C-alpha positions as CSV (number, residue, x, y, z in Angstrom):
1,M,-38.3,-8.4,-86.0
2,T,-38.8,-7.9,-82.2
3,F,-38.7,-4.8,-80.0
4,N,-35.5,-6.0,-78.5
5,E,-33.9,-6.2,-81.9
6,L,-35.0,-2.6,-82.6
7,G,-32.9,-1.5,-79.7
8,L,-35.5,-1.1,-76.9
9,R,-34.3,-2.0,-73.4
10,S,-35.8,-4.9,-71.6
11,D,-37.9,-2.8,-69.2
12,M,-39.5,-1.0,-72.2
13,V,-40.1,-4.3,-73.9
14,E,-41.9,-5.5,-70.8
15,K,-44.1,-2.5,-70.8
16,C,-44.9,-3.1,-74.4
17,K,-46.0,-6.7,-73.6
18,R,-48.1,-5.5,-70.7
19,H,-50.0,-3.2,-73.0
20,G,-50.5,-5.7,-75.8
21,F,-47.6,-4.6,-78.0
22,T,-46.3,-8.0,-79.0
23,K,-44.7,-7.3,-82.4
24,P,-43.5,-4.1,-84.0
25,T,-45.6,-2.6,-86.8
26,P,-43.9,-1.6,-90.0
27,I,-43.7,2.1,-89.0
28,Q,-42.2,1.1,-85.7
29,E,-39.6,-1.1,-87.3
30,Q,-38.5,1.8,-89.5
31,A,-38.7,4.7,-87.1
32,I,-37.5,3.3,-83.7
33,P,-33.9,2.6,-84.6
34,V,-33.5,6.0,-86.3
35,I,-34.9,7.8,-83.4
36,L,-32.8,5.9,-80.8
37,D,-29.8,6.9,-82.9
38,G,-30.7,10.5,-82.6
39,G,-31.7,11.2,-86.2
40,D,-34.4,13.5,-87.5
41,V,-37.4,11.7,-89.1
42,I,-40.1,12.6,-91.6
43,G,-42.7,9.9,-91.3
44,T,-45.8,9.2,-93.5
45,A,-48.2,6.7,-92.1
46,E,-52.0,6.2,-92.2
47,T,-54.0,6.0,-89.1
48,G,-54.0,2.8,-87.0
49,T,-50.4,1.9,-87.9
50,G,-48.8,2.3,-84.5
51,K,-47.4,5.7,-85.3
52,T,-47.7,7.2,-81.8
53,A,-45.8,4.3,-80.2
54,A,-43.2,4.6,-83.0
55,F,-42.1,8.0,-81.7
56,L,-43.0,7.6,-78.0
57,L,-41.1,4.4,-77.2
58,P,-37.7,5.5,-78.3
59,V,-38.1,9.0,-77.0
60,L,-39.1,7.8,-73.6
61,Q,-36.2,5.3,-73.5
62,K,-33.6,8.0,-74.0
63,I,-35.3,10.9,-72.2
64,N,-33.1,13.1,-69.9
65,K,-34.5,13.1,-66.4
66,R,-33.0,16.5,-65.5
67,P,-35.4,19.4,-64.6
68,G,-37.1,21.2,-67.5
69,T,-39.0,20.2,-70.6
70,S,-37.0,17.8,-72.7
71,V,-39.7,16.7,-75.1
72,L,-42.4,18.8,-76.8
73,I,-45.1,17.0,-78.8
74,L,-47.5,19.2,-80.9
75,A,-50.9,17.8,-81.9
76,P,-53.6,19.5,-83.9
77,T,-56.6,18.8,-81.7
78,R,-57.5,18.4,-78.0
79,E,-58.6,14.8,-78.5
80,L,-55.3,13.8,-80.1
81,A,-53.2,15.5,-77.5
82,V,-55.2,13.8,-74.7
83,Q,-54.8,10.4,-76.5
84,I,-51.0,10.9,-76.8
85,D,-50.8,11.9,-73.1
86,A,-52.7,8.7,-72.2
87,E,-50.3,6.6,-74.3
88,C,-47.3,8.4,-72.8
89,R,-48.4,7.6,-69.2
90,K,-48.4,3.9,-70.1
91,F,-44.7,3.8,-70.9
92,V,-43.2,6.8,-69.1
93,P,-40.2,5.9,-66.9
94,K,-40.3,6.5,-63.1
95,G,-39.5,10.0,-62.2
96,V,-40.5,11.5,-65.6
97,T,-43.5,13.7,-65.8
98,C,-45.8,14.5,-68.7
99,A,-48.8,16.9,-69.1
100,A,-51.2,17.9,-71.8
101,I,-51.6,21.6,-72.5
102,I,-54.8,22.1,-74.6
103,G,-57.5,24.6,-75.4
104,G,-61.1,24.3,-74.4
105,T,-60.3,23.8,-70.7
106,G,-59.3,26.2,-67.9
107,Y,-55.8,27.3,-67.3
108,G,-55.6,26.4,-63.6
109,R,-54.4,22.8,-63.7
110,Q,-52.2,23.3,-66.8
111,T,-50.5,26.4,-65.2
112,Q,-49.8,24.3,-62.0
113,A,-48.4,21.5,-64.1
114,I,-46.0,23.8,-65.8
115,R,-45.0,25.5,-62.6
116,N,-44.3,22.1,-61.0
117,G,-42.0,21.2,-63.9
118,V,-42.9,18.8,-66.7
119,N,-40.4,16.7,-68.7
120,I,-42.8,15.9,-71.6
121,L,-45.1,18.6,-72.8
122,I,-48.0,17.6,-75.1
123,A,-49.7,20.6,-76.6
124,T,-52.0,22.1,-79.2
125,P,-50.3,25.0,-80.9
126,G,-52.8,27.7,-79.9
127,R,-52.7,27.0,-76.1
128,L,-48.9,26.6,-76.2
129,I,-48.5,30.0,-77.8
130,D,-50.7,31.5,-75.0
131,F,-48.3,30.1,-72.4
132,M,-45.3,31.3,-74.3
133,D,-46.8,34.8,-74.5
134,Q,-47.1,34.7,-70.7
135,G,-43.4,33.7,-70.4
136,M,-44.4,30.5,-68.6
137,V,-42.8,28.0,-71.1
138,K,-39.1,27.9,-71.9
139,F,-37.4,25.4,-74.1
140,N,-33.8,25.9,-73.0
141,H,-33.4,22.2,-72.2
142,L,-35.4,20.8,-75.0
143,T,-33.9,17.8,-76.8
144,T,-36.8,16.6,-79.0
145,L,-39.5,18.3,-80.9
146,I,-42.3,16.1,-82.3
147,L,-45.1,17.2,-84.7
148,D,-47.9,14.6,-85.0
149,E,-50.5,14.9,-87.8
150,A,-48.7,17.9,-89.1
151,D,-50.8,18.0,-92.2
152,R,-53.9,18.6,-90.1
153,M,-52.1,21.4,-88.2
154,L,-51.4,23.1,-91.5
155,D,-55.0,22.6,-92.6
156,M,-56.1,24.3,-89.4
157,G,-53.9,27.4,-90.0
158,F,-51.3,26.6,-87.4
159,L,-48.3,27.2,-89.7
160,P,-47.3,30.6,-88.1
161,A,-47.6,29.0,-84.6
162,I,-45.5,26.0,-85.7
163,R,-42.8,28.2,-87.1
164,R,-42.7,30.4,-84.0
165,I,-42.6,27.3,-81.7
166,A,-39.8,25.7,-83.7
167,K,-37.8,28.9,-83.6
168,A,-38.1,29.0,-79.8
169,C,-36.5,25.5,-79.6
170,P,-32.7,24.8,-79.6
171,E,-31.3,24.4,-83.1
172,N,-29.4,21.2,-82.1
173,R,-32.7,19.4,-81.1
174,Q,-33.9,16.2,-82.7
175,T,-37.1,16.8,-84.8
176,L,-39.7,14.1,-85.6
177,F,-42.3,15.1,-88.2
178,F,-45.2,12.8,-88.7
179,S,-48.1,13.2,-91.1
180,A,-50.9,11.0,-92.5
181,T,-50.2,12.5,-95.9
182,M,-47.1,14.2,-97.4
183,A,-48.5,16.6,-100.0
184,G,-46.3,19.4,-101.4
185,E,-46.9,22.1,-98.8
186,V,-46.5,19.6,-95.9
187,E,-43.2,18.3,-97.2
188,R,-41.9,21.9,-97.8
189,V,-42.7,22.8,-94.2
190,A,-41.1,19.5,-93.0
191,R,-37.9,20.3,-94.8
192,Q,-37.7,23.7,-93.2
193,I,-38.0,22.3,-89.7
194,V,-36.0,19.1,-89.8
195,K,-32.3,18.5,-90.6
196,D,-30.9,15.7,-92.8
197,P,-34.0,13.5,-92.1
198,T,-34.6,9.8,-92.6
199,Y,-37.8,9.2,-94.5
200,V,-40.0,6.4,-93.2
201,E,-43.2,5.6,-95.1
202,V,-45.9,3.0,-94.6
203,A,-48.7,2.5,-97.1
204,R,-48.9,4.1,-100.5
205,R,-49.3,7.8,-100.3
206,G,-53.0,8.7,-100.2
207,N,-54.1,5.0,-100.2
208,A,-56.6,3.4,-97.9
209,A,-55.9,0.2,-95.9
210,A,-56.6,-3.1,-97.6
211,T,-58.9,-4.1,-94.8
212,I,-61.4,-1.4,-95.7
213,E,-64.3,-2.2,-98.1
214,Q,-65.3,1.0,-99.9
215,K,-68.8,1.7,-101.4
216,A,-70.7,4.8,-102.5
217,Y,-74.5,5.0,-102.5
218,P,-75.8,7.5,-105.1
219,V,-78.7,9.3,-103.4
220,A,-80.9,12.3,-103.9
221,H,-80.2,15.0,-101.2
222,Q,-83.6,14.7,-99.7
223,F,-83.2,11.0,-99.2
224,K,-80.0,11.1,-97.3
225,V,-81.6,10.9,-93.9
226,P,-84.0,8.0,-94.8
227,L,-81.0,6.2,-96.3
228,L,-79.0,6.7,-93.1
229,L,-81.8,5.5,-90.9
230,D,-82.3,2.5,-93.2
231,L,-78.6,1.5,-92.9
232,L,-78.5,2.0,-89.1
233,S,-81.5,-0.4,-88.7
234,K,-79.2,-3.2,-89.8
235,E,-77.6,-5.2,-87.0
236,D,-74.2,-5.6,-88.6
237,L,-73.5,-1.9,-88.2
238,E,-72.1,-2.4,-84.7
239,R,-70.1,0.7,-84.0
240,V,-70.5,3.5,-86.5
241,L,-68.8,6.8,-87.2
242,V,-70.9,9.2,-89.3
243,F,-69.0,12.2,-90.8
244,T,-70.6,15.5,-91.8
245,R,-69.0,18.4,-93.4
246,T,-70.2,21.0,-90.9
247,K,-70.8,21.4,-87.2
248,R,-74.4,22.4,-87.8
249,G,-74.9,19.2,-89.9
250,A,-73.5,17.1,-87.1
251,D,-75.9,18.6,-84.6
252,R,-78.8,18.1,-87.0
253,I,-78.0,14.4,-87.7
254,A,-77.4,13.8,-84.0
255,H,-80.8,15.2,-83.0
256,I,-82.5,13.1,-85.7
257,L,-80.8,10.0,-84.4
258,E,-81.7,10.8,-80.8
259,K,-85.4,11.2,-81.7
260,Q,-85.2,7.7,-83.3
261,E,-83.8,6.4,-80.0
262,H,-80.4,5.4,-81.5
263,R,-77.6,5.3,-78.9
264,S,-75.7,8.2,-80.4
265,N,-73.7,11.3,-79.6
266,R,-71.8,14.0,-81.5
267,I,-68.4,15.6,-81.4
268,H,-67.2,18.8,-83.1
269,G,-65.3,22.0,-82.4
270,D,-68.2,23.9,-80.7
271,R,-68.7,21.2,-78.1
272,S,-67.0,21.8,-74.8
273,Q,-64.0,19.7,-73.8
274,S,-66.1,17.8,-71.2
275,Q,-68.8,17.1,-73.8
276,R,-66.2,15.8,-76.3
277,E,-64.5,13.7,-73.7
278,A,-67.9,12.2,-72.6
279,A,-68.9,11.5,-76.2
280,L,-65.6,9.7,-76.9
281,A,-65.7,7.7,-73.6
282,G,-69.3,6.6,-74.4
283,F,-68.3,5.5,-77.9
284,K,-65.2,3.7,-76.7
285,S,-67.1,1.8,-74.0
286,G,-69.9,0.8,-76.4
287,R,-72.6,2.7,-74.5
288,T,-72.9,4.8,-77.6
289,R,-73.3,2.9,-80.9
290,I,-73.1,5.9,-83.3
291,L,-70.8,8.9,-83.1
292,V,-71.5,11.9,-85.5
293,A,-68.3,13.9,-86.1
294,T,-66.6,16.6,-88.2
295,D,-63.2,16.0,-89.6
296,V,-61.1,18.1,-87.2
297,A,-62.8,16.7,-84.1
298,A,-62.4,13.1,-85.2
299,R,-58.6,13.3,-85.3
300,G,-58.4,12.1,-81.7
301,I,-60.5,9.0,-82.2
302,D,-58.3,6.0,-81.7
303,I,-60.6,3.0,-81.5
304,D,-59.8,-0.3,-83.2
305,S,-63.4,-1.7,-83.2
306,V,-65.2,0.8,-85.4
307,S,-67.1,-1.5,-87.9
308,H,-68.4,1.2,-90.3
309,V,-67.6,4.7,-91.4
310,I,-70.4,6.6,-93.1
311,N,-69.6,9.7,-95.1
312,Y,-72.9,11.5,-94.9
313,D,-71.3,14.3,-96.8
314,V,-68.4,13.8,-99.2
315,P,-65.4,15.7,-97.7
316,E,-64.2,18.8,-99.5
317,A,-60.5,17.7,-99.3
318,P,-59.7,14.3,-100.9
319,E,-57.1,13.7,-98.1
320,D,-59.9,14.0,-95.5
321,Y,-61.6,10.9,-97.1
322,V,-58.5,8.8,-96.3
323,H,-58.4,10.1,-92.7
324,R,-62.1,9.4,-92.2
325,I,-62.2,5.9,-93.5
326,G,-59.0,5.1,-91.7
327,R,-61.0,5.0,-88.5
328,T,-62.3,1.5,-89.5
329,G,-60.4,-1.6,-90.7
330,R,-57.8,-1.1,-88.0
331,A,-55.5,-3.6,-86.1
332,G,-56.2,-6.3,-88.7
333,N,-60.0,-6.0,-88.4
334,K,-62.3,-5.7,-91.5
335,G,-64.2,-2.5,-91.9
336,Q,-66.7,-0.8,-94.3
337,A,-66.7,2.8,-95.6
338,I,-69.9,4.0,-97.1
339,T,-70.2,7.3,-98.8
340,F,-73.5,9.0,-99.6
341,L,-73.1,10.5,-103.1
342,T,-75.3,13.1,-104.6
343,L,-74.9,14.0,-108.2
344,A,-73.3,17.3,-107.3
345,E,-70.7,15.5,-105.3
346,E,-69.7,13.1,-108.0
347,H,-66.7,15.3,-109.0
348,S,-65.5,15.2,-105.4
349,L,-65.5,11.4,-105.4
350,R,-63.5,11.4,-108.6
351,A,-60.9,13.6,-107.0
352,I,-60.7,11.1,-104.1
353,E,-60.3,8.2,-106.5
354,K,-57.5,10.1,-108.3
355,L,-55.7,10.6,-105.0
356,T,-56.1,7.0,-103.7
357,G,-55.6,5.3,-107.1
358,Q,-58.7,3.2,-106.1
359,Q,-62.1,3.1,-107.7
360,V,-65.0,3.1,-105.3
361,E,-67.9,0.9,-106.2
362,R,-71.2,2.6,-106.7
363,V,-74.2,0.7,-105.4
364,F,-77.5,1.9,-106.8
365,L,-80.5,1.6,-104.5
366,P,-83.8,2.1,-106.2
367,D,-85.7,3.7,-103.3
368,F,-83.4,6.6,-102.5
369,G,-83.3,8.7,-105.7
370,G,-79.8,7.9,-106.8
371,V,-79.0,9.0,-110.4
372,K,-76.3,7.1,-112.4
373,P,-73.5,9.3,-113.7
374,M,-71.9,8.6,-117.0
375,E,-70.9,5.0,-117.2
376,S,-67.2,6.0,-117.8
377,T,-67.1,7.5,-114.3
378,A,-68.6,4.7,-112.3
379,K,-67.9,1.0,-112.0
380,S,-71.0,-1.1,-112.4
381,P,-71.9,-2.9,-109.1
382,S,-72.9,-5.9,-111.2
383,S,-69.4,-7.3,-110.9
384,G,-70.0,-7.8,-107.2
385,R,-66.5,-6.5,-106.3
386,S,-65.6,-3.7,-103.9
387,F,-62.5,-1.8,-104.7
388,R,-59.9,-2.0,-102.1
389,S,-56.3,-1.0,-101.5
390,S,-53.6,-3.2,-102.9
391,G,-52.0,-2.9,-99.5
392,R,-48.6,-2.1,-101.2
393,R,-46.0,-0.6,-99.0
394,R,-43.8,2.2,-100.4
395,R,-40.6,3.6,-99.0
396,R,-38.7,6.6,-100.0
């Protein structure tokens, strides 16, 4: 299947080639024809599958160039909104304008962009509501509403804002609802917002990519820092994302790494927008080897060359594990996901294994205080196998 065969015009196909899009991904194959035909979509796809282009390419091809906002894209975090804005600018037709409206920055430039008129508005829900309250944003001419990473927006408490924004949009709009997971609540909300949707789904629900090798290292809590430093001393950990459960934990680990003269930085919700952008830029360019992050802040990280993800803390929500490790093993590259597992967190890892349908290999290291749980709950590493995704694709 080619982009031409999916219905994209030759000028859009040329832009795809220019930016390295040579062959459609599975989510693009499924979603682009439906969107071009004007249908509503509920899409489930893991990170790194080409989901952003799956909705941007067809929407940009058929956008109306008349004055006013035609397309509204909602994203849960500043980083993801900025990333979508950057992708949009690669493919946007001549004479069409786009702008990102996000929190954590001043209102000046964003206010000016809205006053100048913008065809494609990319926004975080909170900042958009602020502009709506000021009467600055109207959706009279809106044709398409897109929600990206909707599951995360619900996790962050944006459901009232989403409902209010959707109510302010014309009823005859096209709605595209994309999520990394489609749990019960997420699907219920999707059904309230979309009409007669086509479901597109890539990768088994809750499953991790087949290119990711998953391991858990049982460790006593007091040995987590020594274990982290020991792992980071190895040369094959080229570009590493370290996840912590809290912002304070991210700060603490980042300071320890800085003292050890590791090229590292951190990203979380209490960092300013400029600090977050600088941290991401350093990580993308390779100036920074290690980025310490919390779950919400990491949603905007879109880098294909992350070699390792380290879960310093096991995430509270099993779905967050899938999102975390999905930052590695992208674009056909191999990746490793390593989880530090204290005895108290064993139940959390079992919940993750239940969600993914995959068993994570426990690797016991004698020097870091790891305690073996009951044999029935852990696969012995003596088999030498890492448990990976079957890579099976499932459609609705």
